[in-house]
Every structure is written in structure tokens, then in C-alpha cells.
N, C-alpha and C positions, 0 to 999 in steps of 0.2 A: 387079477388086476395087472400083475407084472407081465403076463402073457399078452394082454391087450396093449400094454405100453411097448413091448418088444415088437408086436405086430405093427403098431403105428409107426415105429421108428423104421422097420424094414420097408414099410409102404412109402415113407418119405424118401428112403434111400433109393427105392425103385423109381420114384417120381423124379428125383434129382438126376439119376442116371438117364432116364428117358428125356428129361429136359435138356441135358447136356448134348445127348446125341442129336436132338432136334435143332436147338438153337445155336450150338457152337459147331458141331460137326456137320450140320446141314443135312442129316438123314431125313428121309420121308417117314411117315408113320408106319407104312408097310415095312420099310427097312428096319425100323426100330422093333416092330413086332417080331421079325425074323431073328434079329440080333439077340433079343431078350427072351425069345421062345414063348411069346404070349400072342394073344389075338390082336388084330388091328384095333378093335374097340377098346381093349384094355390099354394099348399104347396110347390111344387118343385120350383116355381118362387120366393116364398117368401125366401126360404132357399138360393137360388142364390143371391137374392137382399141383403140379410144380409151379404154375402161375398163381393159382389161388392161395397157395401157402406162402407166397412171397419168396420162393426159392430162385425165381428167375428175375434178374435185373438185366444188366448187359452180359454178365457171366452167371453161371450156375453158382449160387451163393449157399451151398449146403455141403457140409463135410460128409462125404460118403465114407461109410465105416471101413471098407476095405482099404481105401486110399489112406485114411488116417492110420490104420494098422501098419500098412507098408511103410509109411513115412516114419513112424515111431521106430520100427525095426531097422530101417536104414540109418536113422540118426544114431541108434545104439551101436549097430554093427561097425559103422565106419567113423564113429566119433564126429559126426557132422553137427554144425551149430544151427543150420536151417535146412529143412527138407519139406518140399511141397510135392505131393503125388496127385496127378489128375487122372481121370478115367481114361482108359484106352478105347478107341473106336475099332473094333475087330475088322471093319470093312475099309479102313483107311490106311494108306502107306505114308501119310504126311509125317514129316519130322518137326512140324511146328504147331499143328492144331492142338489146342488144349494148353500146352506149355507156354505158348506165346501169350495167351490170355492171362494165365496165372502169373507169368513174369510181369506183364503190364500192371497187374493189380499190386504186386509187390513193389514195383518201381514207384507207382503212383502213391502208395502208402508212405514210402520213404520221403518222397518229394512234398507231401502234405505237412510234414513236420515243420514247425516254425523255427526250430533250432537249426542253424546252418550246418550243412554237411558237404563233404566232398564225395561225389559219386564217380567212380571209374566205369568206363564203358569200353567193351571190346568191340567185336565186329562179327558179321555172319548173318545168314539167312533167318535164323530163329530170333535173334536179337532185333533185327530189322522188323520182323513181323510183330514183335512185342511192342516196339516203339510206335509203330503205326496204330496200336490199339489205345495209346494214351490220349486222354482228353486234353484240350487246351488248358494250360495252367500258367499262373504267374508265380515264379519261384526265384525272385532276385536274390534271396538270401543263400542260395545254394551254388555250388560250383560243379560243373560236369566236365570231366577231363577224358580225353581219348587215350587208350593205351597203345594204340597202333597207328601207323602212318595211314594217309588217306589218298595216296597217289598210285595209280595203276602203272604198269610197265610202259604203256603208250603215253603217259603223261596226263591221262584223264583222271577225274575223281573216281576212287574206288566205289563200286556200286553198293556194296554192302557195309561200307563205313557209315555209321548212323549218327555221329556226333552232330552234324548240322541239322538233320531231321529233328533230333531230339531238342536241340537248342531252340529251334523254331516253335516247337509245340509247347515247351514248358517255360520258355522265357527265363532261363537260368544263364548265368555267366558260363560260357563254354570255352574250353581250352583244347583245340584240335592239335594234331601232331602233323604239321605240314611237311611230311617226309614220304619217300617211297615205302611201300610195305616191306620190300626186301631190296637192300642196296646192291649195287653191282659188284662191290668188293668189300672185304672187311675193313680196308683202309677208308673207303668212302663212308661206310657206316660210322666209323669212329669220328671222322671229321664232321659228319652231320649231327651226331648226338652231342658233340661239344660245342655246337653253335649257341651263342648267348640267348637266343630266343627260344631254344629247345630245352635248355637246362631247367628253367623254372617249371616247365610242363612235366618233365620227368620227376621233378621233386614233388610236385603236386600229386602225380599218379601214385607215388609211393605212400602218400598220406591219406589216400582214399578211405573213408569210413566203410563204404560198401562198393563192391565192384560186380558188375554183371558181364559174364563172358559166355561165349559159345565154345563147343568142342567140335573141331572139324576131323573127320576120319581121313586116313591116308590110303584108302583103296584106290581102285581104278578111276573112280569119279571124285577124287579128292578136291575139295573146294579150292585149295591153293593151286592145283593144277588146272581145273576147269576155268578158273577165273584169270588165268594167265600169269600168276605170280611166280610159278616155278615151271621148268621145262619137263618133258617126259623123262629125260635122262636123269634129271635131279630127283624126280619123284622115285624112280626105280632105285637110285643110289640111297635115298632115305629109307626106302622099304628094305633094301638089302642090309642097311645098318641097324635094322630092327625098329624103325619108326612105325608107329600105328596111329598116331593122332597128333593134333596140334591145337594150341591155345594162342590166339593172337600171333600166329606165325611160328611160335616155338614148338618144335617137333620133339616128341618124347616116345619112349618105348613101353613095352608092357609093364615094366616096373616103375614107370613114372619118371625115369631118368632121361634128361635131355641128351639128344644125340649130339655128338661132338662134330664140329665142322659142317661141311656140305653147305646147307643154307642157314643153319643156326648162327653161324658167325657173321651173317649178313642181315639178320632180322633187325629192322628199325623200330622194334616195339619196346615199350617200357617193361620192366620185370613186374610180375604180379605182386601186389601189395602183400605185406606180412599177414599170413593166415592166423597168427597169434594175436594180432592187434586189430584186425579188421575182418570183414566178412567178404569172401570171394564166392560168388554164387555162379554155378554153371547151369545153363539151360540146354538140356540135351536129352534126346530120346531116340530109340530105334536100334535095330540089330547092327547096323553098320558102325554106329558110334559106341556100342556096348564096350568093346575092349578099351577104348580111350576113356570112357567114363569110369570104368573099373580101375584103371591105372591112376586116374586123377584123384579119385576118392581114397584109394589105398595109400598113395604117396602123399596125400594131403596137398596136392596142388591147388585144390579148392576145399572149402569147408562148408559150402552150401550147395544144394542141388534142387532143381525143379525138373521133374521128369514125369513119365506116365506109368501106369500100372504094369504093363508088360515089361518095360525096361527095369522097373523097381524089382519085380519078381525075379527077373534074370540075374540081376545084381546080387540078390539075396541067395540065389541058388549057386553062385560061383564059390569056388574053393579059395 
């Protein structure tokens, strides 16, 4: 009897994995068969089983055993308060597929609470992809506050700042940060952050009950550089100083320590809320982001993580 139960559980695991590859990652049944090492007919049956067993809604709603195990080990290894690990698609190089959907589910769950909360929001491609997954909601009891400025160097709205998109979808009170992402000088930053209209937003960000942020790498294609917020010479200076990643513009090294000077003394972002009193969840996956994720969880810059199997496995293999 136990053997049959185990076999049934494994069958559902396979169905959930096949369903995820088909409905979330967009694989064909032939691609699923190749990925899982099964026949096309078996792949088709597994996808059908995922539907008939109610595993498929908008997202795959089934805890795959390996993902649960990885999440539990990450939570224990890095003393994290929340971990969600989603399946990896071996044929995809996307840094958003899977974790954007998981993040959307977590954000939606928090917003469905009737108890008022303050939700902090960072910026970036993954977070933008997650916000776009949210259904229309009416959440007048909640406050959503941006941790970072929303103005690009040319004066336009920062493309990956998501506070306005989110406010439109969930109808919560929103508190943007009407500032440049990076000021032109430390003196300008000080002057901007001391404005009467900015101080309440900074105070609200510090009180966030839960915060969702992305982690940007500092390689040759660093988002801060590609999006025009820092120059090539500044990127090289940050790299030379040991910078490997950034959270809402704050650049840190492999030990999770903030880089002194360069651009960090001009970042117009709020500080991350207390990880002792609130939940700060990073949405990040992929080889390029791995050093930054590792530094962030080791240093407890974040105390929550939504990632994928490959990244989770690499984190656990690190010394």
C-alpha cells in the first residue's frame, strides 16, 4: 500500500512538472518529452493528468517534492523566514519565468488579507513581470510604498519602476518616490531626501510589513548600466571596488557589505526595512545573479527568497 501511495505521489510530481513546463514555460509536448526523458504520449498523458487532478489553474498548484526539499534546506542553511523554490526549465535562460508567477501568488496572498499592511516594492525586470501577473483587486486597506526613485537620467519615468502599475492593478493607496534613481551629487541626494514630501514616504518604507525586491548583477550587462543609471566608468569603478550586485541601487560586495562612495553616496533609495521586524523577499534566479543572492542571504540583507531549483541547488553547494 505504501508503495502504491509513493508511486501515486511521484506520478503527481511528474504531472505537476510536465504541467509547469507546458503551461508556464511554454514548452511543447515534444520538448517536455525530451526534457523529462519520456515518450510524447506519456508527456501528453502527464499534462492531461495535471489538469484532471486540479493541479493546473493559472499556475501549477502542486508542491513538487524536490522544490519543497530545496526550500526547507535553504531556510535552514541561511536562517530565512520564507523560501519558495519553483521548478527549473533546462531549456530556458529566462531569469523571470516561474519566479515571477510564484512572486505574484505571494503578493496576491498578502493583499487579500483584510488586515491593513504596508507593502514595500523595489524595482527591476523580475518584479515588473510579477506585478503584471496580478489580477485586478480592490485593496483600499493597504498601502504600497516604493523604495526607490522613479525618474531616469533623461527625466522620463523609469521603465522598471512598478509602483504605478501595481497601484493601478490592486487599487491600494500608493506612495511613489518622485526622485531620480541616482542623484547627480551627494549634496543633491541629501537635499532631495530632506524634502517635506519625501520624508513621510521614507518613514513609511521603513515600516513595511513585507517588501519585495529584485537583485541586479553588476556584470557587463548590469541593469543599472544598461538602463542608463550609471556610466561605464562608474560600473568599472564599482567592480574594481568589489561590487557584485545591487538592491534598489545599493551596491554591495561578496560579503554583503555596501561599497563606500562612488554611486552609493548618490542613491536616492530608502534603506531596506528591518529584517528583524519585517519580511524582505528577494526574487532572483540564474547564474549571473548567484553571487549577489549568496551575499544577500549570507549577510541577511534579505530574509526571504523566491528562486528556482538550479539556483537553489547552487546556493546549497556554496561554501
